[in-house]
N, C-alpha and C positions, 0 to 999 in steps of 0.2 A: 268540470272544464269542457267536457264534450258538449253539454247543453249550451254553454256560453258561446262556443265557436259556431254551433249550428244557428244560434240566435243572431250572431253577427253576420253570418252568410245569408240568412233568409230575410233579414230586416229590410234591405233595400227594396226587395220585391213587395213586401207588405206595405211599405211607405208609399209606393207608387199607386197602390190601390186605395189606401185609406186616406181620404182627404181631411179627416178630422185631426190628424197629427200636426201639431204646430211647434215651431221653435220658440224658446223663451224670448221675451221681449225686453227684459230688464235684468240687471245683475242682482242677484240676491245677496244677503248679508253673508260675509265669510263665516264658514263653520269653524269650530275649534280644530286645532292640530292641522292647520294648513297655513302655509306662509308663502305669499307671492308678492312679487314686485313687477308691475307692468313694464313693458319695454318693446322696442321694435322687433327684437328677436328673443324668444324665450328658451331657456334651458330648464327642463323639468327634472325633478328628483322624486323618485318613488322608492319606498322601502328604506327610508332613512333609519328606521328602527330607533327612533328617539323614545318611543313608548313601547312598553312590553308588559305582559302580565306574568308576574312571578308567583308561582305556587309555593308558598312557604310551608313550614312545618310547625305544628303546635308543640310547645315545650312544657307540657304539664305532666302530671303524674300518670297519665294514661297514654303511653306511646302509640297505642293502636288507634288513637283518634284520627279521623280523616283529615286530609289536607284541606286547607282553606285558601281562598284566593285573595291576594292583595295586589292592587295595581299601583305601580310606581313608575316614575320616569327614570330612564337611564340617562342621568344628567350629563354624564361624560360624553355621550354621543352628540350632545347639542353643538359641540365644537364643529362637527361635520357641516352643519348648516351654516355656521358662522364662517367657515373656510370658503364655502361656496359664495356667500355674500361678499366676503372680502375680495375674492378673486374678480368677481364681476365689477365691484367698485373700482378696482385698480384698472381693469380693462376700459371701462367707460371714461376714465380720466386720462387714458393714454391716447393722444391725438394721432399717433402713428399706427395704431392697431385699431382697425374698424372705425375709421373716422366717419362722422355723421351717422353712425349706427349705435343704437342703444340696446344693450343686452338686459334682459329681465329674467326672472326665474320664478318657478312655482315649486314648492316642496310639499309632498304628501307623506303621511305615515302609513306603514303597512300593518301596524298593530300585531305583527306576527300571526296574521290570519290570512288564509288563502282568499276568502271571499272579499275581504277588505282590500287586499292587494289588487285583485282583478278590478274591483269597483273604482279604486282610486286611479288605476292606470287608465281606465276608460274616461274617468272624469278629467284627468290631465290632458287627454287628447281632444275631447269633444265639447267641453263646456267650462264655464267658470265655476258654477256650483250645481248645475243640473245638466244632464247630457242627453242627446239623441244620437246614438251611434251612427257613424258614416254620414252625418249631416253637419254642415258648418253654418251656424246661425248667429246673427248679431255680431257682437264684438268677439274677435278671434284672438287666440293666443299666439299664433304663428310659431308653433313648437318646431325646433330644428334638431334637438337631441335630448336624450334622457340620460341622467347620471344616477346609477344605483342598480341594485342595492348592495348592502353589506353582506347579507346572508345569501347562501347558495340558493335555497328554495325561493326566496323572494326575488332574486335576480332572474331566475328562469321562469317563474310565473309571469313576471313582467315581460320577459322576452317572447313568450308565447303570443302575446298580443302585438308587441312592437314589430315582431317579425312579419306579421301580415301586412304592415304598412311600410316596412323597410326603413323604419326610423332608427338612426344610430343610437345604440345603448352602450354607455361606458360604465362598466361595473367596477367598483373599487374594493371588492372583496377578493380573497385569494381562492382561485378555483383551479381544478385540474383541466388542462386543455383537452384531454381525451373525453371528458364528460361534456365539454362544450361542443366538440365535434359530433358527439352522438345526437345532440339536439338539432343539428343541421340549421343553426341560426347564423345567417349571413350578416346580420347587422350588429353583432355582439363584439365589443372591444373590452379587453382586459387592462385595467389600469395598474394591476399588480403582476409582476413576472410569473411565469408558469410555476405552478406549485411543485413541479419536478425539481426545481432549484432548491426548494425547501427540503424535499426528501433527501437530496444529496448533501445538503448542509447538515442535516441530522446525522447522516451516516459518517460524514467527515468529522463531526464533533465527537461522536462515539469512538471513532478510530483514534482521534487525537488523544482523548483521555483514557483510551483502552477500556471502555465500558462495553461489556459483552452480555450483561445480564440485566434486562430492563423490563419494567412493567408498562402496560398501556391502558389508559382510560380513553375510550373512543365513543363518540356520539353514535347512537344506534339509528343510523339512517343510511341512505345510499352512498353518501359522501364518505361516511365512516367506513363502510365496507370497501369502497374504492381505495381509501387510505391503507387499510390492512392488506388488500390485494396487491398494492404496489410496494408497500414497505417490507412485507415479509420476505419476498425473494431477495431484496437488497440486504436484509438482515442475514439471510442464509449465505449470500455471496461474500459477506464481510465478517463472517464468524460471530454474529450477534444472535442471541436467543431472547425470546420473550418469556419472562417468568410467568406472566399472566396477561390476559386480555379481558378487560371488563367493559361492557357496553353500558353507557349511560343514556337514559331515555331523553328524547327530544322534549322541548318545552310543550309541544302540542300533545305529547303522550302523558303528561303528568296527571290530568284529571282522571285518566283511566287506570292509573297505577294502583293496583289493589292493596299492596302492603308496602309502603315506603320504608317501614322499619326493617323489613327483610333485606331490601336493596341496600339500605344504609349499613346494615350489619355486614353484608358481603364486602362493601367498600372498606369498612373499618377493619375487617379481618385481613384484607389484602395489604392495608397500610401497616399492619402489625408485623409483616414479614421482615425480619431483620436482615435477610440476605439480599433484599431488593432495595438498593439505594437510589436508583435512577428510574423515574417514572415520566412517561410522555402523556400529555393531555392533548387530545385532538378533538376539535369541535369548534363551537363558537363561545362567546362570552357567557351565554346562559348555561352552557355545559360546565364551565368553571364555577359559576354561581351555585349550580346544583351540587357539585362535588363539595363545595364549602358547606352547603346546607346539610348534607349527609354527615359530615364530620361534626358539625355543631349539634346535630340532633342527638347523636350518641355520646357526645362529650361536651355538653354545653358550658362547663366550667374549665375546659381545657386542662383537665388533670392528667389525661393520658396522651393527648395529641401533641403535647409539648415534647414528648420523647420520640416523635416521628422525625428523625433526621433524614430527609430525602432531598434529592436533586430533581426539581420539577422542570421538565422541558415543555414549554408552552408554544403552541403553533401560532401562526400569524393571526388567526381570527379571534384569538383570546386576549383579553385585556383585564387588568386589575380594576374592578369598579366597586363602588360602594353605593348602595341604594336601599331605601326603606330601613327595615330592621337590621340589615347587613351592615349598616353604618356603625353598629356597636361591636362588630366582629373585627378583630385585627388580622393581619396577614402573616403572623409570625411563623405559622406552619409552612408557609411558602417562602421563607427567608432563603435568599440565594438562588431563586429560580432563574433559569435561563430561557429567554423568550426570543423566538424568531418573529420579527416584526417587519412590516412594510418599510422600505427605506424612506427616510425623510431628511430634510435639511432645514436650517433656520431661515425663515422668510422675514425679511426686514419689514417692520411696521405691523406685523400681525399681532404681536403682544400689545402694542399700543391700541390697535383696533379693538381688541377684547376688553381693554380697560374702559372703552367708551360705551360698552353695552350696558344699558340701563333698562328698567322695566318700561319706560316711556319712550324709548329710542325709535320705535316704529309702531304704527297701528296695524300693520299687515302681518306681524309675526304671531301666529296662533299658538306657538309653542312656548313663547317667552315667559308668560305668567306662570304656567305650570312648572316650567323649569326652575324659575326663580324661587317659587314656594318650596319645592322639594330640595333644591340645592342648599338653600339657607335655612331650611326647616322653619318656615314662617308662613303666614297667610296674609293675603291682601284683604283690606277691610271689606266686609259684606254686611249689608243692612240686616240680612236675615239671620246671621250667625254672630253672637257676641264673642269678642276676642279678648284675650289677656294681653296686656301691653307687651309682654315679652314675646308673644307669638305674632306680632304684627310686622309685616314687611315694610320697611321705611323707603325702600328704593335706593338707598345710599350704600347698600352692601357692595362689597368689592369682590370680583371674581378671583383675584389673586390671593384672597384669604382662604379659599376653599382647599381642602386636601386633594391630593392628586387622584384619589379614587373617585372623587365627585366631579372634579373638573380640572383639566390641565391647561396651563397658560402657554406652554410651548406647543407647536403644531405636531400632532401625532401623525403616524404613518398613513392612516386612512384619510385624515384631513389633507395631508400633503398630496395624496392621490387625487382627491376631489379638486384641489387647487390646480394640479396639472391638467386634469380633465377639462376644466373651464378654459384654460389657456389653449389646450389642444383644439377645442371646438372653435375658439376665436381665431386662431391661426388658420384653421382649415377654411373658415368663412372668408377670412381676409384673402387667402390664396385664391379661392374660388372667385371672389369679387374681382381680383386683379386679372384673372384669366378671361373675364367676360369682355367681349368687344363693345357691348353697349355701356352707356353710363350707368352709374350705380342706381339700382332700383330696389334695394333691399329695405330701405327705410319705409315704414308704413305711413303713408300719407292718405288721410281720409278723402281729401279732395281729388288728388291725382289718381288714386287707385292703382298703384304700380303693380307690375307682375310679381308674383310671389315665388320665392325659391322653395322647391320641394325638398323635404328632408333626405330622400333617397339620393338626390344629386350630390350630397355632401360626402358620400362614402369614398370615392377615389381620392378626394383631397384630404380627408381625415386619415385614411390609411397611409398616405404618403407624407404626412406632416412630420417635420423635424425642425426643432427650434431650441434655443436656450431659454429656460425659464428665468424668472428674476433671481433665483438662487444660483444661476450660472450652471445649471445641469442640463444636459441634452435630453430632450423628451421626444420620443419617436415610437412608432409601432413596428413590430417585425412582420414577417409574412403571415404569421398566425394571428395577427391583430392583437398581439400582447405587448405591453409596455416593456421596453428593454430595461435591464438593471438587475438588481438582486435584493437580498433581504439583509437587514441589520440584525445583529445579535446583541441583545441587551441582558444585563444582569440586574435583577430586582433586589435592591437593598432595602429591607424593611426596618421599621422602627416601632417601639412599643406603643407610640401614640397613634397607631393605626395609619400612619403615613408611610410612604415608600419613595424610593428614588430610582429612576432608570439610568443605568450607566452603560454606555455603549462599549462592548468588549470585543466586537468583531464584525465581520461581514462575510456573506456568501454571495458570490456572483460568478457563475460558470462562464460568463462571457467577458470577464475582466480582461482588459487589454494588457495589463502588466503581467499576466500569467500567474496570478495568485487568486484562484477561485475561492479559497477559504482562508480567512485571516482570523486569528484568535489571540487575545492578550490574556493569558492565564493569570498573570500577576495582578490584573485589575479585577479579578473575580472575588466577590465576597461570598464564601460558602455558608451554609447553615452552621450556626454556632456549635452544634454537636460534633461537627467535623474538625473543630479547632483549627480552622484555616489550612487543613491538610487536604490534598486532592482526594475526594471520596473514591472508594473502590466500587466498581460496578461489575462484579464477577460472581459466578455461582460458587466459587471456592477460592482458596488462596492461590497466589501466583506460583507457577512452576519456575523456579529460579534457573538461571543459566547452569548448564550441566545436566539438566533434566529435560524430559519431553512429556507431552500429554499422553495419558493413557485413558481411553474412553471407559466410562462406567456403563455397565450393561443396563439397559432400560431407561437411561437418562438422556436428556438432550445433549447435543455435542458440546455445548458450552460447559457442561458439568463433567469434570474429569479428575483423575488422580495424576500424580506425578511419578515418573519412573526414571531412574538414572539412564544416561545415554549408554548404549552398548559400546563395547571396546572398539577403539579406533574412530569414534565419532564424538562430536561436541555440539553444544547449543550455547550460543553467546547472547541470547536474548531471553526474556521471560516469556513463558507460555508459548513455546514453540511446539508445533505439531509433530515435527520429526527432527531428530538430530541429523547432522550432516558431517561428511568427511572433510578433513582439512585438505587444502591444496597439496599437491604432491611434494612440494618443497617445505612443508610444515607438518607438525605432528601435535596431537592433543596433549595438553598439560595434565597434571594429576587430577585436577578438579573437573576436567572435561568441559571447561567453559571458555577456553581460548586456544588458539593455535600458536605454536612456537616454531620459529624457523629452524630447520635442520642445519647442522654443521656439516661442512664439506670435508670429506675424509679421503685420503689416499696415502699410500705408504711413502712418507716423505723422508728426505735425508736428515731432517731436523729432529725427528723423534728417535728415541732410544733404539727401537727395533730396526729402523732404517739405517741408523749409524752403525749398529752392530753388524748387520748383514753386509753393508758396503765395506766395512773394515775387513771382514772375513774374506769377501770376494777379492779385494785388492791384495790382501796378505797372501792368499794362495796363488794369485796371479804372479806375484813377485817370486814366490817359491818355485812355481812352474818355470818362470823365466830363468831363475837361478839354475834349476836342474838342466834346462836346455843349454845354458852356458857351459855347465860342467860337461855335458855330453859332447858339445862342440869342441871344447878344449881337449877332451880326452877321446877324440874321435878315432884316433889310431890305436887305441888300446884294444885288446882282444874282446873284452866284454861288450864294448860298443859295436865292434865289427860283427861279433857273433849274432847280434839281434837286428841286423838290417838297419844301418844308420839312417838311411832316408826315411824308412817307415817310423823309426823312433822319433826323428825330428818332426815328422808330420803329426804324430800323435801328441807330442808335447805342445806343438803350436796349437793343435785343436783344443787341447785341455786349457791352454792359456786363453784362447778365445771363448771357451765355455764359461770360465770364471768371469771374464769381462762382460759376457752377454747378460749375466744376471743383473748388471747395473742398469740395463734397459728397463727393468721392472720397477726400479725405484723412481720416485718423483711423480709429478702430475702427468698423466698420460696425454700425449699429443698425437697428432695425425701420423707423424713420421715414426715415433716410437711404437705406436700400435701396429704399424705395418711391419716393423723390424723385429719386434719381440719374439713372437712364436716362430716365425719363419727362420730367423737367424739361429734361434735355439735349436730348431729341428735339423737344419742343415749341418751346423757345426757338430752337434752331438752325433749325427749320422756319420759324419766324417771320422770322429773319434772312435766310435764303435766299429766302423768299417776297418780302421787301422788295427784294432784289436782282433777282429775277425781274420784279417789278412795275416797277422802274426801267428795266430793259432793254426791257421791253415798251412802256412809255410813250414811251421815246426813239424806238423803232422806229416806233410809231404816229404820233408827232409829226411825223417827217419825211415819212411817207406822207400825213399829213393836209394838209401844205403844198402838195401838188400841186393844180392847179385841178380843180374838180368832183370831189374825192376823197370817197368815202363814209366814210372813216375818221374824219372830223372829229367825227362824233357819238359815237365811242368814246373820244375823248381827253377825259380829265377825272378828277376825284377818285373818281367812282363806280367806274370800272374799276380804279383802284389799290386801293381798299379791297376790292373784290370778289375780286381776285387774292389779296390778303393774307389775307382772312378764309377764303376757300375752301381755299387751300393749307394754312393753319395748322389749320383745323378737321378736315381729313382726318387729320393727324398726331395731333390731340387725340383723335379717335375711335379710332385704333389704340392709343394709350397707355391710354385708358379701358378698352377691351376687354381689354388685357393685364393691367391692374391688377385687373380684375373676375374674370378667369378663372384666371390663374396668376401672381400678383404675385411680384416678387423678395422674398427674405428673407435674413436673416443666416445664414451657413453656415460650417462648419469643413472645410477641405480638408486632409485628413491624408495624401493619397496623392501629390499632385503633386510635393512636395519631400520628400526622405527625412528630413531632420532638422528640418523645420518643420511647424507647424500654421498654415495660412494662414486668417486670419479674412477672409472675403469675403462679397460679396453674391451669392447664387445667383440667376441670372436668372429662375428659375421656368420660363419658356418661352423656350428659345433661339431658336425660330422667330419669336416675337414681337419679340425683340431685333433679329434681322436684318431683320425687316419694317420696324422703325423706321429702321434704318440704310439699308435699301434705298430707302425712300420719300425719305429725306433726300438720298440719292445721285441719285434721279430728279429732284428739284427742282434740284439743283446742275447736273446735265447739261443740263436744260432752260434754266437761266439761262445756262450757258456757250454753248449753241448760239445762243440769241437774241442774246447779246452779240457772239458771233463774227460773226453775219450783219450786225450793225450797226456793225462796226468801221471801215468805210470812209466813214461819214457825216462831215460837216464837224467838225473837232476842237473848234471853239469851242462847239458845241452838244452835243457827244457825249462821254459818259464811258464808252461801251461798251467802249472799248479797255482802260480800267482794270478794268472789271468782267470782261472776258475774262481778263485776267491773274489777277485774284483768284479767279475760278471755276476756272481751270486749276490754280492752287495748291491751292485747296480740294479739288478732285477727286483731285489727286495725293496729297495727304496722307491722305485717307480710303480711297483704293484701297490704299495701302501699309499702312494701319492694320490691315486684316483679317488678312493673313498674319502680320504682326508680333504682333498680339494673340493669335492662336492658337498661336504658337510660344513665348510666354513664360508663366511661371508666377508665382503669388503676387503680391506687391506690385508686381512689374514690369509685370504686366498692367494694373493700375490706372494706373501711371505712363505707360504707352503711351497709354492713353485720355486722360489729362489732357494729355499733350503734344500729341496730335492736336487736342483741343479748343482749346488755346491757340494752336497753330500756325495752324489754319484761321481762327480769329478774327483773329489778327494779320495774316494774308493779306488778309482782307476790309478790316480797318481801315487797313492800310498802303496797299493798292492803290487803294482808293476814296476815302478821306478825307485821306490825307497830302498829295496835290497841292492839294486845296482849302484845307487849313489853311495850307499854305505860301503860297498866294496871299493868303489873308485876313490872315495875321499878318505875313509878310515882304514880300510884294509887293502892298500894298493898291492901287497904281496900276493893277494888272491887274484889279482887282475893280470894273469899270465896264461899263455897257451897251455902250459903244462897242467895248470890247475883246471883248465876247462876240459881237457881231453882225459883227465884222470877219471877212471871209472869208479863207480861205487863198489866198495869191498863187499 
């Protein structure tokens, strides 16, 4: 390449000095494998790849025999040339597009050879059949743009020359834009969307079918390396692993391949892997042909390859073709393949145009005879070679009788791109012509010698072109000079008679306006027959079912893993989850740990047995307390009532009545008001009740001390002391509760953690410390009452109820001391039940120990309710 560029740069200087160099004066006879049609403006095509050299394999008893060369035409690619001719024919007949201008074209073959690519590119630019670079002599072609080629290497070899002259080049192969930018080619246009769309389509396809374990066959060149470099990070990001990566040699590497049997054995061994069901093939059509050759080489009678049930993923540059001896091979091993192809639509009139193609339809087509002979496996008469009647081409053969692997009657994706390219050039020329202030001068007129349009002037119009093609699709280039759009996803349905059918099952277009960049119709897919029409698995191991999580295997790729049950309190509701997760707070895991169940809301309700029982007990004892209060009021003038301070007795009974009723605040669903009243009401009322008991014991003790001669305690005995004790002790608790409600009041709360399957509706204490301060102060009063009563227990029985108070306070303290650990060890509604029980039990203790004996005397033993009995001393 370097010598060629140096030659092109130095040639003008040499020509200036050498007078013997002359331009050709006449047009030579067309050489084979060139097709041209003259016209006012020419569109060239280089690198059509209609011809190629396939290096086949010898199938004899000696597998080590060297490769041999067989030259065949890829007849299927002949449609590319016909699509070009058809588009130009349509444009030349259209009076609204480029009127008075005739488009023509030249087509050259690249032969998959670098030297031929360079030579034909120069020939296309500078001559009809012989060239002098950088000189225009005699009849000129008036080239305005080049279309081609299909292969990456061919396109960029052409671009190296066209870039020097800034001639627009529209390539219809699928290339990565990053590689194009590396070449710094400013005149390159891509007729196929960026290959990054294809990469994302592959990833979305794998994610849709949940395939994470795939094999790769990749062409061994720079483009193959770029494919791996781009795809492997995407694999990693989406949890996909490559089971193997096998590089297949390029077509140009085949003559130097030392041992094809070894390479074929490697390929065959990889296909035997039963745990790899999904395989990507990246390269060009020749890469696909080579893979087929390797399989046939080691299994010519298809005894083993029929058991290879695989899902083949074919990239855009690969097509199913049949040529030469491969026409005897079927496609059954590739049954159900999924192919990403260049988007295409039906073009009206194209099929009818193909039906008009005959061997004598034009004298300028240098490919037609070769195509016809190899497509129909016949030969045209030649005087030097005798022919059998069955081998003679009649010229009446029909293209629509050929199998799809030889020639397709509907427009393929690549042909559709060429068709759009011709229209894009025509629209760009038309727009440029309309923008010129001078009359049209683009038609070549030998007499007038009009000014000629330079190819580089077409770039701004070509880059900004936007139009609807005859299929009513918008054609335009983006800022990267790439055609907008996406790729079609096709399913290859194969048949035993070596034919196949392409069925469109989806589309990938990251710029889709409807917001659906990936569409797939799984129901329309025909899988390989070994899968029995069940979606194939593409995993290193079996699925981890819901309720389990992945557990990585040491030394293996992250796609290979074991399954472990979810830990306690977590679930997994999908297959192959990396980690289990916790349910929302209002839900809990089921037994199988594969779904979350809503928790039931619980609180101590009046409707359940426990709530009804506690409420009945509270109301019953409230009525009993009220009854006792009525008895004491009725018999207020009796000695036994008078002897124990009637006002203090009434206050204690009312306090106990309120204590019984306060327990009802703990029943039912907690609300804002009930939460504020529960603990504070309980604390204040109980403090009042215990303060009354403390006042009683204190008065009794002081009364006996005051009866002694010259005792100073006489001045302390009286109602003032009683009410002082009652108010001071109660006011302290009121102050504590007031501070609690002002700083951190209780509030309704949902406890979702204490009980696994329940949401407990409770009153949050706000400040636990203040709650225990209330209880602590209550306990302090109870202990004080107990000590005073205990010290007064030996006073005369008739005047002393300290013994009963001692028992009541002992019961009271025992109940509340046992309350704390029991309260802390229970959860939910049972915590509330424990507190209600403690309230009722302690109140019953006070009521029973202090007032039951008195009621017994008042009601059942009225004879004992007399002054004489009260002052009678113990014998």
